[in-house]
N, CA, C, O and the ligand as a Tripos MOL2 file, in Angstrom:
@<TRIPOS>MOLECULE
protein
  305   303    77     0     0
PROTEIN
NO_CHARGES

@<TRIPOS>ATOM
      1 N         -26.5830    7.8990   24.0200 N.3       1 MET1
      2 CA        -27.4950    7.4070   22.8770 C.3       1 MET1
      3 C         -26.9940    8.0160   21.4900 C.2       1 MET1
      4 O         -26.5380    9.1570   21.4200 O.2       1 MET1
      5 N         -27.1070    7.2100   20.4500 N.am      2 ILE2
      6 CA        -26.7560    7.6190   19.0690 C.3       2 ILE2
      7 C         -27.9020    8.2300   18.6070 C.2       2 ILE2
      8 O         -28.9940    7.6640   18.6610 O.2       2 ILE2
      9 N         -27.7230    9.5160   18.0860 N.am      3 GLU3
     10 CA        -28.8690   10.1710   17.3550 C.3       3 GLU3
     11 C         -28.7940    9.9960   15.8540 C.2       3 GLU3
     12 O         -27.8240   10.3010   15.1610 O.2       3 GLU3
     13 N         -29.9790    9.4470   15.4170 N.am      4 VAL4
     14 CA        -30.0440    9.2280   13.9140 C.3       4 VAL4
     15 C         -31.0820   10.1970   13.3190 C.2       4 VAL4
     16 O         -32.2300   10.2210   13.7630 O.2       4 VAL4
     17 N         -30.6920   10.9740   12.3410 N.am      5 ASN5
     18 CA        -31.6060   11.8450   11.7400 C.3       5 ASN5
     19 C         -32.6220   10.9390   10.9900 C.2       5 ASN5
     20 O         -32.2750   10.0020   10.2720 O.2       5 ASN5
     21 N         -33.9360   11.3130   11.2270 N.am      6 LEU6
     22 CA        -35.0110   10.5600   10.7070 C.3       6 LEU6
     23 C         -35.1420   10.5560    9.1760 C.2       6 LEU6
     24 O         -35.4780    9.5420    8.5660 O.2       6 LEU6
     25 N         -34.8710   11.6980    8.5920 N.am      7 SER7
     26 CA        -35.0400   11.7700    7.1250 C.3       7 SER7
     27 C         -33.7850   11.0250    6.4790 C.2       7 SER7
     28 O         -33.9190   10.4020    5.4250 O.2       7 SER7
     29 N         -32.6530   11.1010    7.0950 N.am      8 PHE8
     30 CA        -31.5110   10.4300    6.5650 C.3       8 PHE8
     31 C         -31.6980    8.8290    6.6620 C.2       8 PHE8
     32 O         -31.2630    8.0490    5.8160 O.2       8 PHE8
     33 N         -32.3900    8.4700    7.7880 N.am      9 PHE9
     34 CA        -32.5010    6.9290    7.7710 C.3       9 PHE9
     35 C         -33.5710    6.4670    6.8030 C.2       9 PHE9
     36 O         -33.4670    5.3910    6.2130 O.2       9 PHE9
     37 N         -34.6470    7.3230    6.6360 N.am     10 LEU10
     38 CA        -35.5980    6.8960    5.7060 C.3      10 LEU10
     39 C         -35.0000    6.9130    4.3700 C.2      10 LEU10
     40 O         -35.2770    5.9840    3.6110 O.2      10 LEU10
     41 N         -34.1640    7.9110    3.9560 N.am     11 THR11
     42 CA        -33.6290    7.9210    2.6110 C.3      11 THR11
     43 C         -32.8350    6.6780    2.3830 C.2      11 THR11
     44 O         -32.9650    5.9570    1.3930 O.2      11 THR11
     45 N         -31.9460    6.4640    3.4370 N.am     12 ALA12
     46 CA        -30.9670    5.1510    3.3460 C.3      12 ALA12
     47 C         -31.7840    3.9430    3.1200 C.2      12 ALA12
     48 O         -31.4880    3.1120    2.2610 O.2      12 ALA12
     49 N         -32.8720    3.8410    3.9370 N.am     13 TYR13
     50 CA        -33.6570    2.5900    3.8650 C.3      13 TYR13
     51 C         -34.3960    2.4100    2.4520 C.2      13 TYR13
     52 O         -34.4320    1.3400    1.8440 O.2      13 TYR13
     53 N         -34.9840    3.6170    2.0120 N.am     14 LEU14
     54 CA        -35.5500    3.3420    0.6490 C.3      14 LEU14
     55 C         -34.4550    3.1590   -0.4790 C.2      14 LEU14
     56 O         -34.7080    2.4250   -1.4340 O.2      14 LEU14
     57 N         -33.3330    3.7670   -0.3880 N.am     15 LEU15
     58 CA        -32.2910    3.5200   -1.3490 C.3      15 LEU15
     59 C         -31.9570    1.8930   -1.2160 C.2      15 LEU15
     60 O         -31.8420    1.1700   -2.2050 O.2      15 LEU15
     61 N         -31.8400    1.4980   -0.0590 N.am     16 LEU16
     62 CA        -31.3760    0.0930    0.0510 C.3      16 LEU16
     63 C         -32.4400   -0.8790   -0.6000 C.2      16 LEU16
     64 O         -32.1260   -1.8070   -1.3450 O.2      16 LEU16
     65 N         -33.7120   -0.5680   -0.2410 N.am     17 ILE17
     66 CA        -34.8410   -1.4340   -0.8390 C.3      17 ILE17
     67 C         -34.7530   -1.3360   -2.4610 C.2      17 ILE17
     68 O         -34.9130   -2.3250   -3.1760 O.2      17 ILE17
     69 N         -34.4890   -0.0740   -2.9450 N.am     18 LEU18
     70 CA        -34.5100    0.1020   -4.3770 C.3      18 LEU18
     71 C         -33.3740   -0.5980   -4.9460 C.2      18 LEU18
     72 O         -33.4970   -1.1380   -6.0450 O.2      18 LEU18
     73 N         -32.2020   -0.6460   -4.2590 N.am     19 ALA19
     74 CA        -31.0550   -1.2340   -4.8060 C.3      19 ALA19
     75 C         -31.3210   -2.8680   -4.8340 C.2      19 ALA19
     76 O         -31.0010   -3.5880   -5.7800 O.2      19 ALA19
     77 N         -31.8550   -3.2410   -3.8280 N.am     20 ILE20
     78 CA        -32.1870   -4.7680   -3.7450 C.3      20 ILE20
     79 C         -33.1710   -5.2040   -4.8790 C.2      20 ILE20
     80 O         -32.9900   -6.2500   -5.5010 O.2      20 ILE20
     81 N         -34.2170   -4.3640   -5.1240 N.am     21 PHE21
     82 CA        -35.0420   -4.7020   -6.2200 C.3      21 PHE21
     83 C         -34.3580   -4.5990   -7.5730 C.2      21 PHE21
     84 O         -34.5750   -5.4500   -8.4360 O.2      21 PHE21
     85 N         -33.4880   -3.5140   -7.7900 N.am     22 PHE22
     86 CA        -32.8290   -3.3500   -8.8800 C.3      22 PHE22
     87 C         -31.7870   -4.4690   -9.2680 C.2      22 PHE22
     88 O         -31.6680   -4.8980  -10.4160 O.2      22 PHE22
     89 N         -31.0790   -4.8770   -8.2370 N.am     23 PHE23
     90 CA        -30.1290   -5.9800   -8.4890 C.3      23 PHE23
     91 C         -30.8820   -7.3460   -8.7620 C.2      23 PHE23
     92 O         -30.4920   -8.1100   -9.6450 O.2      23 PHE23
     93 N         -31.8750   -7.5920   -8.0380 N.am     24 THR24
     94 CA        -32.6410   -8.8100   -8.3370 C.3      24 THR24
     95 C         -33.2280   -8.7390   -9.7620 C.2      24 THR24
     96 O         -33.1590   -9.7310  -10.4880 O.2      24 THR24
     97 N         -33.8080   -7.5830  -10.1870 N.am     25 TRP25
     98 CA        -34.3510   -7.5690  -11.4980 C.3      25 TRP25
     99 C         -33.2300   -7.8040  -12.5340 C.2      25 TRP25
    100 O         -33.4520   -8.5750  -13.4680 O.2      25 TRP25
    101 N         -32.0830   -7.2060  -12.4260 N.am     26 VAL26
    102 CA        -30.9370   -7.2520  -13.3160 C.3      26 VAL26
    103 C         -30.5870   -8.7450  -13.4210 C.2      26 VAL26
    104 O         -30.3550   -9.2790  -14.5060 O.2      26 VAL26
    105 N         -30.5570   -9.4190  -12.2030 N.am     27 HIS27
    106 CA        -30.0270  -10.7770  -12.1620 C.3      27 HIS27
    107 C         -31.0520  -11.7050  -12.8190 C.2      27 HIS27
    108 O         -30.6380  -12.6980  -13.4180 O.2      27 HIS27
    109 N         -32.3470  -11.4510  -12.7470 N.am     28 ILE28
    110 CA        -33.4490  -12.3580  -13.3680 C.3      28 ILE28
    111 C         -33.3930  -12.2250  -14.8190 C.2      28 ILE28
    112 O         -33.4010  -13.2190  -15.5460 O.2      28 ILE28
    113 N         -33.3290  -10.8980  -15.3170 N.am     29 GLU29
    114 CA        -33.3620  -10.6360  -16.7020 C.3      29 GLU29
    115 C         -32.1650  -11.1560  -17.4130 C.2      29 GLU29
    116 O         -32.2400  -11.6610  -18.5330 O.2      29 GLU29
    117 N         -31.0200  -11.0210  -16.7180 N.am     30 GLY30
    118 CA        -29.6960  -11.5430  -17.3630 C.3      30 GLY30
    119 C         -29.6630  -13.0240  -17.4870 C.2      30 GLY30
    120 O         -29.0810  -13.5670  -18.4260 O.2      30 GLY30
    121 N         -30.2950  -13.7030  -16.5270 N.am     31 ARG31
    122 CA        -30.3700  -15.3090  -16.6950 C.3      31 ARG31
    123 C         -31.4580  -15.6460  -17.6460 C.2      31 ARG31
    124 O         -31.3340  -16.6900  -18.2860 O.2      31 ARG31
    125 N         -32.4420  -14.9530  -17.8150 N.am     32 LYS32
    126 CA        -33.5700  -15.1590  -18.8220 C.3      32 LYS32
    127 C         -32.9070  -15.0150  -20.1980 C.2      32 LYS32
    128 O         -33.1420  -15.8580  -21.0640 O.2      32 LYS32
    129 N         -32.0940  -13.9860  -20.4300 N.am     33 ARG33
    130 CA        -31.4840  -13.6530  -21.7490 C.3      33 ARG33
    131 C         -30.4080  -14.8050  -22.0250 C.2      33 ARG33
    132 O         -30.4160  -15.3290  -23.1390 O.2      33 ARG33
    133 N         -29.5730  -15.1830  -21.1570 N.am     34 PHE34
    134 CA        -28.6440  -16.1700  -21.3760 C.3      34 PHE34
    135 C         -29.2290  -17.5200  -21.7400 C.2      34 PHE34
    136 O         -28.7780  -18.2330  -22.6370 O.2      34 PHE34
    137 N         -30.3310  -17.8320  -20.9260 N.am     35 ARG35
    138 CA        -30.9570  -19.1040  -21.1360 C.3      35 ARG35
    139 C         -31.5150  -19.2630  -22.5350 C.2      35 ARG35
    140 O         -31.4510  -20.3370  -23.1320 O.2      35 ARG35
    141 N         -32.0850  -18.1280  -23.0660 N.am     36 SER36
    142 CA        -32.6520  -18.2840  -24.4000 C.3      36 SER36
    143 C         -31.6350  -18.2310  -25.4570 C.2      36 SER36
    144 O         -31.9820  -18.6200  -26.5720 O.2      36 SER36
    145 N         -30.3810  -17.7940  -25.2790 N.am     37 LEU37
    146 CA        -29.3680  -17.8000  -26.1780 C.3      37 LEU37
    147 C         -28.4210  -19.1700  -26.0780 C.2      37 LEU37
    148 O         -27.5620  -19.4590  -26.9120 O.2      37 LEU37
    149 N         -28.7180  -19.8880  -24.9980 N.am     38 ASP38
    150 CA        -27.9830  -21.1070  -24.6790 C.3      38 ASP38
    151 C         -27.7680  -22.0650  -25.8870 C.2      38 ASP38
    152 O         -26.7000  -22.6420  -26.0890 O.2      38 ASP38
    153 N         -28.9380  -22.1940  -26.7200 N.am     39 GLN39
    154 CA        -28.9350  -23.3130  -27.6630 C.3      39 GLN39
    155 C         -28.0590  -22.8590  -28.6940 C.2      39 GLN39
    156 O         -27.5080  -23.7730  -29.3070 O.2      39 GLN39
    157 N         -27.7950  -21.7620  -29.0320 N.am     40 GLN40
    158 CA        -26.9720  -21.2850  -30.0850 C.3      40 GLN40
    159 C         -25.5600  -20.7330  -29.4830 C.2      40 GLN40
    160 O         -25.0220  -19.7280  -29.9460 O.2      40 GLN40
    161 N         -25.0510  -21.4390  -28.4770 N.am     41 GLU41
    162 CA        -23.9180  -20.8720  -27.7130 C.3      41 GLU41
    163 C         -22.8080  -20.5530  -28.6080 C.2      41 GLU41
    164 O         -22.1470  -19.5200  -28.4950 O.2      41 GLU41
    165 N         -22.5740  -21.5930  -29.6430 N.am     42 GLY42
    166 CA        -21.3720  -21.4210  -30.5080 C.3      42 GLY42
    167 C         -21.5120  -20.0850  -31.4580 C.2      42 GLY42
    168 O         -20.5760  -19.7030  -32.1600 O.2      42 GLY42
    169 N         -22.5800  -19.5250  -31.4120 N.am     43 TYR43
    170 CA        -22.7270  -18.2910  -32.1520 C.3      43 TYR43
    171 C         -22.7480  -17.0670  -31.4180 C.2      43 TYR43
    172 O         -22.8360  -15.9820  -31.9930 O.2      43 TYR43
    173 N         -22.6680  -17.1910  -30.1070 N.am     44 LEU44
    174 CA        -22.8090  -16.0490  -29.2180 C.3      44 LEU44
    175 C         -21.4610  -15.2530  -29.0580 C.2      44 LEU44
    176 O         -20.4060  -15.7850  -28.7160 O.2      44 LEU44
    177 N         -21.5960  -14.1050  -29.3050 N.am     45 TRP45
    178 CA        -20.3960  -13.2030  -29.1280 C.3      45 TRP45
    179 C         -20.6050  -12.1150  -28.3480 C.2      45 TRP45
    180 O         -21.7250  -11.6070  -28.3940 O.2      45 TRP45
    181 N         -19.6300  -11.5550  -27.5130 N.am     46 GLN46
    182 CA        -19.7440  -10.4340  -26.7120 C.3      46 GLN46
    183 C         -18.6190   -9.5250  -27.0090 C.2      46 GLN46
    184 O         -17.4410   -9.8760  -26.9380 O.2      46 GLN46
    185 N         -19.0240   -8.3320  -27.3460 N.am     47 CYS47
    186 CA        -18.0960   -7.3050  -27.9060 C.3      47 CYS47
    187 C         -17.1350   -6.8930  -26.7510 C.2      47 CYS47
    188 O         -17.6540   -6.4390  -25.7310 O.2      47 CYS47
    189 N         -15.8090   -7.0070  -26.8180 N.am     48 PRO48
    190 CA        -14.9780   -6.4210  -25.6340 C.3      48 PRO48
    191 C         -15.0120   -4.9970  -25.6370 C.2      48 PRO48
    192 O         -14.6360   -4.4500  -24.6000 O.2      48 PRO48
    193 N         -15.3910   -4.2730  -26.6020 N.am     49 ILE49
    194 CA        -15.3490   -2.7550  -26.6400 C.3      49 ILE49
    195 C         -16.5000   -2.2460  -26.0030 C.2      49 ILE49
    196 O         -16.3590   -1.4520  -25.0730 O.2      49 ILE49
    197 N         -17.7360   -2.6340  -26.4160 N.am     50 CYS50
    198 CA        -18.9840   -2.0050  -25.9200 C.3      50 CYS50
    199 C         -19.8130   -2.9360  -25.1500 C.2      50 CYS50
    200 O         -20.8880   -2.5580  -24.6840 O.2      50 CYS50
    201 N         -19.3460   -4.2200  -24.9780 N.am     51 ALA51
    202 CA        -20.0340   -5.2730  -24.1670 C.3      51 ALA51
    203 C         -21.3760   -5.6330  -24.8290 C.2      51 ALA51
    204 O         -22.2310   -6.1810  -24.1330 O.2      51 ALA51
    205 N         -21.5870   -5.4040  -25.9350 N.am     52 PHE52
    206 CA        -22.8500   -5.8220  -26.6410 C.3      52 PHE52
    207 C         -22.9300   -7.2380  -26.9650 C.2      52 PHE52
    208 O         -21.9890   -7.7250  -27.5920 O.2      52 PHE52
    209 N         -23.9440   -7.9950  -26.6190 N.am     53 ILE53
    210 CA        -24.0300   -9.3940  -26.8980 C.3      53 ILE53
    211 C         -24.8920   -9.7240  -28.0540 C.2      53 ILE53
    212 O         -26.0840   -9.4180  -28.0490 O.2      53 ILE53
    213 N         -24.3120  -10.3600  -29.0820 N.am     54 TYR54
    214 CA        -25.1660  -10.5950  -30.3280 C.3      54 TYR54
    215 C         -24.6680  -12.1030  -30.8470 C.2      54 TYR54
    216 O         -23.7460  -12.8020  -30.4250 O.2      54 TYR54
    217 N         -25.6020  -12.3320  -31.8930 N.am     55 LEU55
    218 CA        -25.4360  -13.7780  -32.5730 C.3      55 LEU55
    219 C         -24.8370  -13.5580  -33.8940 C.2      55 LEU55
    220 O         -25.2810  -12.6690  -34.6200 O.2      55 LEU55
    221 N         -23.8440  -14.3140  -34.2610 N.am     56 ASP56
    222 CA        -23.3350  -14.3160  -35.5870 C.3      56 ASP56
    223 C         -22.9300  -15.6370  -35.9740 C.2      56 ASP56
    224 O         -21.7670  -16.0030  -35.8030 O.2      56 ASP56
    225 N         -23.9170  -16.4740  -36.5480 N.am     57 PRO57
    226 CA        -23.5570  -17.7500  -36.9350 C.3      57 PRO57
    227 C         -22.6370  -18.0160  -38.0960 C.2      57 PRO57
    228 O         -22.1430  -19.1270  -38.2890 O.2      57 PRO57
    229 N         -22.4060  -16.9110  -38.9100 N.am     58 GLU58
    230 CA        -21.7610  -17.1190  -40.1070 C.3      58 GLU58
    231 C         -20.1860  -17.1080  -39.8280 C.2      58 GLU58
    232 O         -19.4290  -17.6980  -40.5990 O.2      58 GLU58
    233 N         -19.7060  -16.4120  -38.6920 N.am     59 GLU59
    234 CA        -18.3510  -16.3610  -38.6080 C.3      59 GLU59
    235 C         -17.9570  -17.1990  -37.3160 C.2      59 GLU59
    236 O         -18.7090  -17.2640  -36.3440 O.2      59 GLU59
    237 N         -16.7640  -17.8150  -37.3730 N.am     60 ASP60
    238 CA        -16.2710  -18.6290  -36.1320 C.3      60 ASP60
    239 C         -14.9990  -18.1820  -35.7230 C.2      60 ASP60
    240 O         -14.5140  -18.6940  -34.7140 O.2      60 ASP60
    241 N         -14.3090  -17.2170  -36.4060 N.am     61 LYS61
    242 CA        -12.9790  -16.7320  -35.8230 C.3      61 LYS61
    243 C         -12.9420  -15.2520  -35.6110 C.2      61 LYS61
    244 O         -12.4160  -14.7650  -34.6100 O.2      61 LYS61
    245 N         -13.5000  -14.5320  -36.5550 N.am     62 LEU62
    246 CA        -13.5410  -13.1170  -36.4680 C.3      62 LEU62
    247 C         -14.9670  -12.6180  -36.7900 C.2      62 LEU62
    248 O         -15.5880  -13.0110  -37.7770 O.2      62 LEU62
    249 N         -15.4260  -11.7670  -35.9380 N.am     63 SER63
    250 CA        -16.7710  -11.2790  -36.1640 C.3      63 SER63
    251 C         -16.9140   -9.6500  -35.9260 C.2      63 SER63
    252 O         -16.2420   -8.9990  -35.1260 O.2      63 SER63
    253 N         -17.7460   -9.2400  -36.6350 N.am     64 ARG64
    254 CA        -17.9450   -7.6730  -36.5070 C.3      64 ARG64
    255 C         -19.0770   -7.3600  -35.7170 C.2      64 ARG64
    256 O         -20.1940   -7.8070  -35.9740 O.2      64 ARG64
    257 N         -18.7980   -6.5090  -34.6410 N.am     65 CYS65
    258 CA        -19.9640   -6.0930  -33.7590 C.3      65 CYS65
    259 C         -20.9160   -5.0990  -34.4000 C.2      65 CYS65
    260 O         -20.5200   -4.0300  -34.8650 O.2      65 CYS65
    261 N         -22.2330   -5.4990  -34.4080 N.am     66 PRO66
    262 CA        -23.1600   -4.7550  -35.1400 C.3      66 PRO66
    263 C         -23.3200   -3.3660  -34.6480 C.2      66 PRO66
    264 O         -23.7910   -2.4580  -35.3340 O.2      66 PRO66
    265 N         -22.8870   -3.2380  -33.3690 N.am     67 ARG67
    266 CA        -23.2290   -1.9110  -32.6710 C.3      67 ARG67
    267 C         -22.0940   -0.9000  -32.8990 C.2      67 ARG67
    268 O         -22.3650    0.2290  -33.3080 O.2      67 ARG67
    269 N         -20.8370   -1.2750  -32.6470 N.am     68 CYS68
    270 CA        -19.7130   -0.3840  -32.7580 C.3      68 CYS68
    271 C         -18.7410   -0.7080  -33.8600 C.2      68 CYS68
    272 O         -17.7000   -0.0770  -34.0440 O.2      68 CYS68
    273 N         -19.1550   -1.7590  -34.6010 N.am     69 GLN69
    274 CA        -18.4120   -2.0240  -35.9140 C.3      69 GLN69
    275 C         -16.9880   -2.3870  -35.5950 C.2      69 GLN69
    276 O         -16.1610   -2.2920  -36.5010 O.2      69 GLN69
    277 N         -16.5710   -2.8400  -34.2610 N.am     70 SER70
    278 CA        -15.2520   -3.2230  -34.1180 C.3      70 SER70
    279 C         -15.0970   -4.7420  -34.4330 C.2      70 SER70
    280 O         -16.0850   -5.4730  -34.3630 O.2      70 SER70
    281 N         -13.9830   -5.1830  -34.7470 N.am     71 PHE71
    282 CA        -13.7890   -6.7280  -35.0840 C.3      71 PHE71
    283 C         -13.4400   -7.4210  -33.7610 C.2      71 PHE71
    284 O         -12.6310   -6.9320  -32.9720 O.2      71 PHE71
    285 N         -14.0800   -8.5760  -33.5500 N.am     72 ASN72
    286 CA        -13.8510   -9.2790  -32.3080 C.3      72 ASN72
    287 C         -13.2810  -10.6730  -32.8100 C.2      72 ASN72
    288 O         -13.6760  -11.2030  -33.8480 O.2      72 ASN72
    289 N         -12.2740  -11.2370  -31.9410 N.am     73 LYS73
    290 CA        -11.6000  -12.4650  -32.1720 C.3      73 LYS73
    291 C         -12.1310  -13.4010  -31.1840 C.2      73 LYS73
    292 O         -12.1980  -13.0690  -30.0010 O.2      73 LYS73
    293 N         -12.5260  -14.5860  -31.6040 N.am     74 ARG74
    294 CA        -12.9920  -15.6500  -30.6630 C.3      74 ARG74
    295 C         -11.9460  -16.1120  -29.7470 C.2      74 ARG74
    296 O         -10.9240  -16.5900  -30.2400 O.2      74 ARG74
    297 N         -12.0730  -16.0270  -28.4530 N.am     75 PRO75
    298 CA        -11.0220  -16.3440  -27.4890 C.3      75 PRO75
    299 C         -10.8030  -17.9590  -27.6610 C.2      75 PRO75
    300 O         -11.7070  -18.7850  -27.7850 O.2      75 PRO75
    301 N          -9.5500  -18.1920  -27.6440 N.am     76 ALA76
    302 CA         -9.1300  -19.5870  -27.8440 C.3      76 ALA76
    303 C          -9.5150  -20.5480  -26.7420 C.2      76 ALA76
    304 O          -9.2050  -21.7370  -26.8230 O.2      76 ALA76
    305 ZN        -19.1940   -3.3990  -29.8930 Zn       77 ZN77
@<TRIPOS>BOND
     1     1     2 1
     2     2     3 1
     3     3     4 2
     4     3     5 am
     5     5     6 1
     6     6     7 1
     7     7     8 2
     8     7     9 am
     9     9    10 1
    10    10    11 1
    11    11    12 2
    12    11    13 am
    13    13    14 1
    14    14    15 1
    15    15    16 2
    16    15    17 am
    17    17    18 1
    18    18    19 1
    19    19    20 2
    20    19    21 am
    21    21    22 1
    22    22    23 1
    23    23    24 2
    24    23    25 am
    25    25    26 1
    26    26    27 1
    27    27    28 2
    28    27    29 am
    29    29    30 1
    30    30    31 1
    31    31    32 2
    32    31    33 am
    33    33    34 1
    34    34    35 1
    35    35    36 2
    36    35    37 am
    37    37    38 1
    38    38    39 1
    39    39    40 2
    40    39    41 am
    41    41    42 1
    42    42    43 1
    43    43    44 2
    44    43    45 am
    45    45    46 1
    46    46    47 1
    47    47    48 2
    48    47    49 am
    49    49    50 1
    50    50    51 1
    51    51    52 2
    52    51    53 am
    53    53    54 1
    54    54    55 1
    55    55    56 2
    56    55    57 am
    57    57    58 1
    58    58    59 1
    59    59    60 2
    60    59    61 am
    61    61    62 1
    62    62    63 1
    63    63    64 2
    64    63    65 am
    65    65    66 1
    66    66    67 1
    67    67    68 2
    68    67    69 am
    69    69    70 1
    70    70    71 1
    71    71    72 2
    72    71    73 am
    73    73    74 1
    74    74    75 1
    75    75    76 2
    76    75    77 am
    77    77    78 1
    78    78    79 1
    79    79    80 2
    80    79    81 am
    81    81    82 1
    82    82    83 1
    83    83    84 2
    84    83    85 am
    85    85    86 1
    86    86    87 1
    87    87    88 2
    88    87    89 am
    89    89    90 1
    90    90    91 1
    91    91    92 2
    92    91    93 am
    93    93    94 1
    94    94    95 1
    95    95    96 2
    96    95    97 am
    97    97    98 1
    98    98    99 1
    99    99   100 2
   100    99   101 am
   101   101   102 1
   102   102   103 1
   103   103   104 2
   104   103   105 am
   105   105   106 1
   106   106   107 1
   107   107   108 2
   108   107   109 am
   109   109   110 1
   110   110   111 1
   111   111   112 2
   112   111   113 am
   113   113   114 1
   114   114   115 1
   115   115   116 2
   116   115   117 am
   117   117   118 1
   118   118   119 1
   119   119   120 2
   120   119   121 am
   121   121   122 1
   122   122   123 1
   123   123   124 2
   124   123   125 am
   125   125   126 1
   126   126   127 1
   127   127   128 2
   128   127   129 am
   129   129   130 1
   130   130   131 1
   131   131   132 2
   132   131   133 am
   133   133   134 1
   134   134   135 1
   135   135   136 2
   136   135   137 am
   137   137   138 1
   138   138   139 1
   139   139   140 2
   140   139   141 am
   141   141   142 1
   142   142   143 1
   143   143   144 2
   144   143   145 am
   145   145   146 1
   146   146   147 1
   147   147   148 2
   148   147   149 am
   149   149   150 1
   150   150   151 1
   151   151   152 2
   152   151   153 am
   153   153   154 1
   154   154   155 1
   155   155   156 2
   156   155   157 am
   157   157   158 1
   158   158   159 1
   159   159   160 2
   160   159   161 am
   161   161   162 1
   162   162   163 1
   163   163   164 2
   164   163   165 am
   165   165   166 1
   166   166   167 1
   167   167   168 2
   168   167   169 am
   169   169   170 1
   170   170   171 1
   171   171   172 2
   172   171   173 am
   173   173   174 1
   174   174   175 1
   175   175   176 2
   176   175   177 am
   177   177   178 1
   178   178   179 1
   179   179   180 2
   180   179   181 am
   181   181   182 1
   182   182   183 1
   183   183   184 2
   184   183   185 am
   185   185   186 1
   186   186   187 1
   187   187   188 2
   188   187   189 am
   189   189   190 1
   190   190   191 1
   191   191   192 2
   192   191   193 am
   193   193   194 1
   194   194   195 1
   195   195   196 2
   196   195   197 am
   197   197   198 1
   198   198   199 1
   199   199   200 2
   200   199   201 am
   201   201   202 1
   202   202   203 1
   203   203   204 2
   204   203   205 am
   205   205   206 1
   206   206   207 1
   207   207   208 2
   208   207   209 am
   209   209   210 1
   210   210   211 1
   211   211   212 2
   212   211   213 am
   213   213   214 1
   214   214   215 1
   215   215   216 2
   216   215   217 am
   217   217   218 1
   218   218   219 1
   219   219   220 2
   220   219   221 am
   221   221   222 1
   222   222   223 1
   223   223   224 2
   224   223   225 am
   225   225   226 1
   226   226   227 1
   227   227   228 2
   228   227   229 am
   229   229   230 1
   230   230   231 1
   231   231   232 2
   232   231   233 am
   233   233   234 1
   234   234   235 1
   235   235   236 2
   236   235   237 am
   237   237   238 1
   238   238   239 1
   239   239   240 2
   240   239   241 am
   241   241   242 1
   242   242   243 1
   243   243   244 2
   244   243   245 am
   245   245   246 1
   246   246   247 1
   247   247   248 2
   248   247   249 am
   249   249   250 1
   250   250   251 1
   251   251   252 2
   252   251   253 am
   253   253   254 1
   254   254   255 1
   255   255   256 2
   256   255   257 am
   257   257   258 1
   258   258   259 1
   259   259   260 2
   260   259   261 am
   261   261   262 1
   262   262   263 1
   263   263   264 2
   264   263   265 am
   265   265   266 1
   266   266   267 1
   267   267   268 2
   268   267   269 am
   269   269   270 1
   270   270   271 1
   271   271   272 2
   272   271   273 am
   273   273   274 1
   274   274   275 1
   275   275   276 2
   276   275   277 am
   277   277   278 1
   278   278   279 1
   279   279   280 2
   280   279   281 am
   281   281   282 1
   282   282   283 1
   283   283   284 2
   284   283   285 am
   285   285   286 1
   286   286   287 1
   287   287   288 2
   288   287   289 am
   289   289   290 1
   290   290   291 1
   291   291   292 2
   292   291   293 am
   293   293   294 1
   294   294   295 1
   295   295   296 2
   296   295   297 am
   297   297   298 1
   298   298   299 1
   299   299   300 2
   300   299   301 am
   301   301   302 1
   302   302   303 1
   303   303   304 2
@<TRIPOS>SUBSTRUCTURE
     1 MET1         2 RESIDUE 1 A MET
     2 ILE2         6 RESIDUE 1 A ILE
     3 GLU3        10 RESIDUE 1 A GLU
     4 VAL4        14 RESIDUE 1 A VAL
     5 ASN5        18 RESIDUE 1 A ASN
     6 LEU6        22 RESIDUE 1 A LEU
     7 SER7        26 RESIDUE 1 A SER
     8 PHE8        30 RESIDUE 1 A PHE
     9 PHE9        34 RESIDUE 1 A PHE
    10 LEU10       38 RESIDUE 1 A LEU
    11 THR11       42 RESIDUE 1 A THR
    12 ALA12       46 RESIDUE 1 A ALA
    13 TYR13       50 RESIDUE 1 A TYR
    14 LEU14       54 RESIDUE 1 A LEU
    15 LEU15       58 RESIDUE 1 A LEU
    16 LEU16       62 RESIDUE 1 A LEU
    17 ILE17       66 RESIDUE 1 A ILE
    18 LEU18       70 RESIDUE 1 A LEU
    19 ALA19       74 RESIDUE 1 A ALA
    20 ILE20       78 RESIDUE 1 A ILE
    21 PHE21       82 RESIDUE 1 A PHE
    22 PHE22       86 RESIDUE 1 A PHE
    23 PHE23       90 RESIDUE 1 A PHE
    24 THR24       94 RESIDUE 1 A THR
    25 TRP25       98 RESIDUE 1 A TRP
    26 VAL26      102 RESIDUE 1 A VAL
    27 HIS27      106 RESIDUE 1 A HIS
    28 ILE28      110 RESIDUE 1 A ILE
    29 GLU29      114 RESIDUE 1 A GLU
    30 GLY30      118 RESIDUE 1 A GLY
    31 ARG31      122 RESIDUE 1 A ARG
    32 LYS32      126 RESIDUE 1 A LYS
    33 ARG33      130 RESIDUE 1 A ARG
    34 PHE34      134 RESIDUE 1 A PHE
    35 ARG35      138 RESIDUE 1 A ARG
    36 SER36      142 RESIDUE 1 A SER
    37 LEU37      146 RESIDUE 1 A LEU
    38 ASP38      150 RESIDUE 1 A ASP
    39 GLN39      154 RESIDUE 1 A GLN
    40 GLN40      158 RESIDUE 1 A GLN
    41 GLU41      162 RESIDUE 1 A GLU
    42 GLY42      166 RESIDUE 1 A GLY
    43 TYR43      170 RESIDUE 1 A TYR
    44 LEU44      174 RESIDUE 1 A LEU
    45 TRP45      178 RESIDUE 1 A TRP
    46 GLN46      182 RESIDUE 1 A GLN
    47 CYS47      186 RESIDUE 1 A CYS
    48 PRO48      190 RESIDUE 1 A PRO
    49 ILE49      194 RESIDUE 1 A ILE
    50 CYS50      198 RESIDUE 1 A CYS
    51 ALA51      202 RESIDUE 1 A ALA
    52 PHE52      206 RESIDUE 1 A PHE
    53 ILE53      210 RESIDUE 1 A ILE
    54 TYR54      214 RESIDUE 1 A TYR
    55 LEU55      218 RESIDUE 1 A LEU
    56 ASP56      222 RESIDUE 1 A ASP
    57 PRO57      226 RESIDUE 1 A PRO
    58 GLU58      230 RESIDUE 1 A GLU
    59 GLU59      234 RESIDUE 1 A GLU
    60 ASP60      238 RESIDUE 1 A ASP
    61 LYS61      242 RESIDUE 1 A LYS
    62 LEU62      246 RESIDUE 1 A LEU
    63 SER63      250 RESIDUE 1 A SER
    64 ARG64      254 RESIDUE 1 A ARG
    65 CYS65      258 RESIDUE 1 A CYS
    66 PRO66      262 RESIDUE 1 A PRO
    67 ARG67      266 RESIDUE 1 A ARG
    68 CYS68      270 RESIDUE 1 A CYS
    69 GLN69      274 RESIDUE 1 A GLN
    70 SER70      278 RESIDUE 1 A SER
    71 PHE71      282 RESIDUE 1 A PHE
    72 ASN72      286 RESIDUE 1 A ASN
    73 LYS73      290 RESIDUE 1 A LYS
    74 ARG74      294 RESIDUE 1 A ARG
    75 PRO75      298 RESIDUE 1 A PRO
    76 ALA76      302 RESIDUE 1 A ALA
    77 ZN77       305 GROUP 0 **** ****
């Protein structure tokens, strides 16, 4: 018979449940955020350096990230 340490089992079980809740929450929040930005899709930028997502309706080829100040080029 396989012996399973009870405290190890409980810890693993709790971590698994927490992970499921966390990923569900991240998934729902991410979808909400993108849905609200969908209407201005042309202005939506994601910085390749710090992954910050922001709106810049004034620039269409080169935009400056407000968080890390790096220049971002619009992918073709
Ligand atoms: Zn950035």
